[in-house]
N, C-alpha and C positions, 0 to 999 in steps of 0.2 A: 541578519542571517535568518533565513527560513529553514526549518528542520522538517524534512520529509522522511517519514518512516515507513518502510515496507515491513509488514508483519509476516512471519514465517518461522519455520523451525530449521536450525542449522543441520547440515549433514546431507551427504549425497542421497541417502535413502529417502529423504523427504523432498528432494528437489522438484519433482513433478506433481506433488500433492496439490489438490485444489486449495488447501489451507496455506500454501506457500505462494499464492498468486501475488501477494504484496511484495515479496522478495523479487519476483519476476518483473513486476512493474518498475521498481527502482533500479534494477539491473538494466532494463531496457532504456530508461531515462538516462542513466549514467553513460551508456554506450552511445546513444543517439546525440547527446549533448557534449560528448568528449570531456567528461568529468575526470578529475585526477584519479589515479589508481586507488582501489579500495585498500584501506589499512585498518589494522586492529585498533579500535578506539571506542570508548563509551560502551564497554561491555558488548561489543559487537564489531561490525565492519562499518566504516564510514568513508564517504567520498565527497569531496567538495568540488563545486563548479559554479557556473553561471548559466542561467536561462534568461535570455534577454539581459536586462540590467540588474536582475536580482541574484544575490548570492544565495546558494542553496547548499545545505548539508544533507546528504542522503545517508540514512542509517538502516542497517539490517541487524537487529538485536541478535546476539548469540546466546541469549539467556533462555531459549525455548519460549514458545508462545505465552505460557502462563506467567512469565516474568518480564515480558516485553517492556513494561513501563519503567523498569529500572534503567534501561539504556536511554529511554526518552528523557527521563528526569535528569540523568547525569549530563546529557548533551545540553539540555535547557539551562541548567545551572552554569555550565562552562561558558556558554554564549550569552548568559543573562537574558535569555529569550522569554517571551510571554507565551501563555498557552495558545494565544491566537496566531503565533508564528509556526505552530505545529500542524502538519498535515499527515494523516495516517492512511496508508493504502492497505485495504484488507478484503478478504473474501466475505461475501454476503449471501447467505442462504435465501433470503427473502427477495432476491432479484433474479430475474431470468438469466441463464448463462450468457456471459459476455456483454451484459448491460452494464453501464457505468453511470453512477449517480454520485453527486457531491452534497454533503450537508454539514452543518456546524452543530456540534453537540448531539444530544439524544441519548438513548439507552444503549446498552451493550448487547442486547438480544442473545445473551448466553455466550458471547464470544470472549474467550478467556484473554486474548491479546488486548481487546478493547477494555475489558474489566481491569486488567493490570495497569494499562495506560491511565485510565481514569483514576485509579487508586493513587497513582504517583503525581498526576498533574491536573486533575479535575476533568470535566467532560466538555469544556468549551473549545475543543480543538476541531479542526476540519477533517472530515473523513471522506476519502474517495472509496466508495463502495463498489467492489468488483463482483458482479453477479456470478454465482456458481450454481444457482438453481437449487431447489429443494427436492430430495429424492422421493417425496410423497408420504413417507411415514416417519415419525420421530425415531423409531427403532433403527432406521437405516441412516440417520444423519451422520453418526461418527464414521462409519465406513465410507460414506460419500465424501465427507470433508477431508478425511485422511487417505482417500484413494487417489491414485494417479489420474491425470487427464487421460481420456481414451484417445487412441490414434485419430479417430474421426473429429476430435475436438482441437487438435493441434493447430490446424490452419486458422479457425476462428480465434483461438487463443493468441496466436501470433499477430493476427489482424488487430485485436483489441489492444494488445501491449504496444504495438506500433502506433496506433491512433493516439493512445495516451501520451506517449513520448513526443509525437509530432505536435500535439496541441498543448503540451505542458506550459508553454509560455503564457497562455491565458490563465492557467492555474497560478503561476508565479505572480502574475499581475493582480490576482484576486478576482478575476472575472469568471466565477464558477459557472454561471449560466452559459457564457460563450464556450467555455471548455466543454461542458456536457453536450451542447448543441453540435459543436464541430466534431467531437468524437463520434456522436451518433451519425452525423452526415458521412463521415469516413467509413463507418461500419455498414452503412446502407448501400454503399457503392457496389 
């Protein structure tokens, strides 16, 4: 069982925040790949399904961003999963808007959801970094991250989420390079 975690904050008031793009990604994957309905589980919402031949558990922690790792750790223990079975989808300030990059391990760059996840499971998990761009000055970061996507960003956002879901089979197979390449090709069209 692979565990794919979308990071975000629960509640309608946060739904369109840039910080919630991880939730948006797993929601889109669940919809495109016909996952089971979301249910309350692992201190959040969970949905099971298959992508290709791989069994995937999608999770949206309901613990708020700063405690995301609690949900991840609980799901890992339940499925006796290893840290390498975990993929976390999260917003990334240091990537241009709507760019998608994958890496294993690394620092948290001040991201509280990643910090919490690392505290609970270590840092050798796979990250799908979803670019939100940097507002230019550190004093504007919080407002940018916790701000809603602008109307002009909704089409590129939908394109990025659709590309991620469409190419998710490469991620499930562990071919991160092919996933990144094929997502980039879709977004260049």
